[in-house]
Structure formats: structure tokens, C-alpha cells
N, C-alpha and C positions, 0 to 999 in steps of 0.2 A: 503493500499500498503506499510505502514511502516514496516521495518524488525520486525518480532516477537520478534527477540532476544532483540533488543532495548526496546520493550515494557516490556519484562520480567526483564530486567536489570533495567529499570526505577523504576518498582515497588518494586523490592529488595532494590534499593538504597533508596527509600523513607521510606520503611519500616525498614530497616536495620535489615532484619530477612527473610530467606528463608521460614520458616514456615508460617509467616503471608502473605509473598507474595503469597505462593501457595494458601492459603485460597482466598485470595482476587481475584486471577485469575482463581480460580476453577481448578487447576491443582495439579499434584502430586508433592512433594518435589524433588523426583529424576529428574522429568521432568524440573522443574525450575533449579536445579543444572546443567543439561545437556545443557540447553539453556546458561546459563552464561559461562560454560566451552567452548562452542562453539564460543562465543564472544571473550573470553579471547585468544583463539586461533587465531581468525581473527586478532586481534590487537598485538598479541605476547607480552602481558603484563597482569599481574595479576590486577584484578579490585578491589578485596575485600581482607582483611587481617581480621584474627581473633583476637579479643582484649578482654580479660577478659570475655570470654565465649560468646561474641557477635561478630559482625563484623563491620568493619569500611571501608570506601572507601580509596583506595591507591591514590596517585596523578594521576595516569592514570584514575582511576574510577572517580574522580572529574571531569576531563576534558570530559570523556565520559558522564557523567550525564548532564553537562552543554548543550552539544550538542543534546543529547537525547531528553531533554525537549523541546528544539527549534524544532527539526525535527517533534516530535510527535503532538506538537501543530500545526505546519504548515500542517501536514497530515490531522489532524481533520478539519482545516480551509478549506482545499482544498475540502474535500469531502462535507462539508456543502455548500460552495459557488457554487459548481458544482450543488448541489442538489436544490439550491435555483432557479438556472436558469430554472429548470423544471416546476417551477411554483407552484405545489402543495405543501401543508405542510405535510411532510412525513418523515420517518425514525425513528430510535431509539431515545427514550427520557430517558435518565439516570437521575432518580430523587432519592434524598435521603431525608427522612423525619424523624423528631423526632416522638417518638410514639403517643403523643396526636394528632398530625396532622394527621399521617398516619392512625390512628384508627377511628377518630371521624370526621374529616374534608375533608381530601383529597379524600377518595373514590368517593364521590359525584361529586366533581370537575373533577376528572380523567374520570369518566363515561361520563359526558356531553362533555368533550373535545374530547374524543374518538369518540362520536356519531358525532361530528361536523367535525372531522378530522380522518376518519377510516383508513388512510394509516400510521398514527403514531403507533409505538410500544412502550408503555411506559414500563419501568423497574423500580421498586421501591425498594430501599434499606431501611429498618427500623432499626434505632438505636437511642440513646439518642443525644442530640444536639451536644455535644462535638465531638462524632465519625463522625457525618455527616459532621460537620465544617472541620475536618481533611481529610475527603474524597474529599471534594470540593477542598481543598488546594492541595491534591495529583492528581487532575484531573482524579479521577477514576469515578467521577460522574458530571454531567453537572450542576446541579443545587440542591441546599439544601433549605429545609423548615424547620425552626427551631424555638424554643421558646425563643430565646434570641438573642442580636446582635453578630455578629462575633468578635472573639477575635484576630484571626490570621491575621498578615499583609498580604497585597496582595488580600484580599477579600472584595467584595463590598457588603454592606448590604442594601436592599430595604425593607422598612416597608410595610407589606401587610395588616394587619388589627388588630384591637384591640381584646383582650381576657381577660375576668375577671377570676380571681382566687377566689374561694370561699372555705369556710370550709364545709366539708360534714361529716354527721354523720347519724345514724340509727334512724327510728322513736322510740321514746321512751327514747332516750339518753337524759341526763339532760340538754344539751344545745339547744335540738331540738326546743324547744318553744321561744327561744330568737329571736330577730329581727336582731342582729348582734353580732358578736364576736370580741373581742380585742386580741392583741398579748399576753397580760398577762393571758388571759383566756385559750389561747392555750398551754402556758407553763405548766398550772395546769392540763392538761389532757393527757392521754396516747395518743401518736401522731404516726401515720403510715406515714412514709416517702418514697419518691422517692430516687433513687440511686444517688450518686455523679456522676456528669456529665450531669444530667437531666437539661434541661432548666427550668422546673417546680421547681425542688429543688432548683437551684440557685437563681430564682427570689424570692421564698418564704422566703428563708434564708436572703436575702438581706432586704426584708420588715421587717421581725422579728428583725434582728440586729438593723436597724434604730429605731425600736420601744423600743429598750432596752432589747431584748431577745436574749441572745447569744445562738449558737448551743448547747453548753453543758447545757444549762438551759431546753432544751426540754426533755420530757419523752419519748424518741423514743422506742416504743416497737417492731417496725418491719420496715425493709428497703427494699422495693420491687421494681424491675425493670419494672413493667407492671401496666399501669393505670387499667386495668381489675382486676388484683389480689388485688389492694388496695381497689377497690370498694367492691370486695366480702368480704374481710376481715372486712371493715367498717360497711357493712351491718350486720355482727354478733354483732355488739354492743361493740366491744373490745375497741374502741377509735375513734379518729377524723383524718381527712386528710385534706390536701389543694390540690384542683385540679382544672382544668380548668372547667367552668360552661358548656362549650360545650360537655365535655367528660362525663357528668352525666345527659344529656338531657333524655335519655331513662328511667333511674332510677327515675327521678323526675315525669315523665309521670305515670310510674307505681306505685309510691308511696313507693319504697323500700329504698330510701335515701331523706335526707333533706339536702338542700343547703342553707348556711347561709352567707351573705356578710360579709367581714371583716370591721372593723371600725378603721380607714379610709379604703375605698374600695380599692382593690388591683387590678389594671389594667396593663396590659402588651401589647407589640406588638408582633405579629408573624412576622417573616422576611423571605425573600427570600435571599440567599447568592450565590454568584457566583465570580469566578475570575475576577479582575478588567481588566487585560490585554488580557484576552481570547476572541477571536472573538465569537459574539453572532449570531447564526444562526437565519434564518427566523422562524424556528421550535421553538427555544428557546424563541425568542422575542414574537411570537404569544402566547405561553404557559404562559409566564409571565404575558402579559397583560390580557389574560383570566382567570388565577388563581387569580390574584389580585382583579379583578373585582367581581368575584364570591364568594370569601371569605370575601370581604367588605360587600357584600349583605347578605350573611349567617350570619355575625356578627351582622348586623343591625336588622335582624328580629328575632334574638336569636335562 
């Protein structure tokens, strides 16, 4: 029911970029520009100004943003409350997941949830934890599942389950016969790392720094944004990596990789994040409870 122009304006204002807003809204940039122009004509005021190659909100734009955020939140809450009155758990479920969760944990959870609630239409955005957290803060997705606690104000973090990070290497690699690996040993080996912004990268870096190994001490031979790519590279014997044990379960069964615990062991929590003040629909509450229960059961059984 909310004016489409307000939705477009809100996205541009949050991104401070017509290009990024167009990508997020799956629109062309001229279409986004046209919507903003229409809104400016409606208010008879400029809402954005160019500043050093970018855009900034004008005073009028800041006022419109304040109201747009409240109007859009109320519109979403209205739809959800009326939907709850119908009784059935149904409607779109906009999820954002970090790569490890999206590729190795959530598919089974989503499949089981869809089987139990066939009227739900899940939509999943996959990116690193930092990006997902920003999308939740922008209200472009309902719920994020990430590999680290939320850093942004206004977001609530709910611990979902535990996850162990392990060192992986190829069979025949010099470390493969060991029972555990220390941070100092990692620093002495060629290391394949996740990209900046990854929850796995952040958590591994914190662990290594606490053990006296600074990021510049690592012999990083590759930095990759895909867990599957990292596994493929490590299988060649080029070096080692730190990954979630859940992400290498198949390779361990097939015998293509070896997983070694760190000494001391490296455990983290996987978290659900959502806006603190946003109304939580019956659908979202049901999914949070279902996902938390299933992910904890999966972690317990390995």
C-alpha cells in the first residue's frame, strides 16, 4: 500500500547512491531517477544534492527520510498483522545469510520449514556477514543469519547455535597427521583466507591476534570470497585454511580433506539478527523458533 516513490526514495537515501539503490530494487537507474524526480515535484523541493561525486540529503530530504522510514515500517506491520488474523503462517520471508550458513546449514532448515508451512515464500540473499547486517539495518530483509554478533546499533542479536572452526588441509600435507594445530603453526604455513567482511575471517583473525599472531604475520597466498573455492584450492595441497567444520562435512566423508582442531579449540556462535524496534510477525517468530531449534539439533549431531 505504501507509495512506491517513498520506497525508492528510502533505498536511495540509505545507500546514498542511485546505482546501488537500482541494483537493490532490481530496477534500472533511469527508473529510480524518475521516481525521485516525481517525489521532488510532489513536494516541490529538492531531496538530494551532489557532493564530491556522490549525493547527500538536503534538509527537505532528511525530513522525508524520517517520515518515509516510519510510514514503510507501519505499512509492513499492517500487512503482517492482518495476515496474522488469517491464522495460517504464510507470505514472503526475506532472509539474508552469510555464505557458510547459506551453503551448508540453511538449505535443510528452509526445506523442512517450507514442507511444514507450504504457503510461505522464502527469498534468500547470500553475502558476507557485514553486508547482511547492513541489509537488515536498511530493512530490505526481515532477518539475517550471520557468523558474528551484530555491530550496528538498533539490531538485536539472538544466538542460534555453536559452530567450530577448524584448520583444513589436503591428505599428504605436512600437518595432516597432527592431532591439533596452534596459531604459531598456522603463521608458518601458506594460508588461504576468506575476504574482509566475512564472519569467518573476522573470528579467525581475532583468535590469531589473541594468540600473538598479527594479520601481517600470516603468509596469505590467496584471499577468496567463496567457501567452495577455498576448499577446492586447499585440496590441491597449496596451503591451509580455517573454515567451519559444518562446511567440510562432505569432504571429510569423501576423504578429500583433513580437518584439524585448533589448540585451544576455536568455537563461535551463529546468530540471528533483526531490528530491535521492528514488529515481528507470526511468520517471522515461527521461523526464528524453528530455525533455532533445527540448527541447534544439527550442531549437536555434527
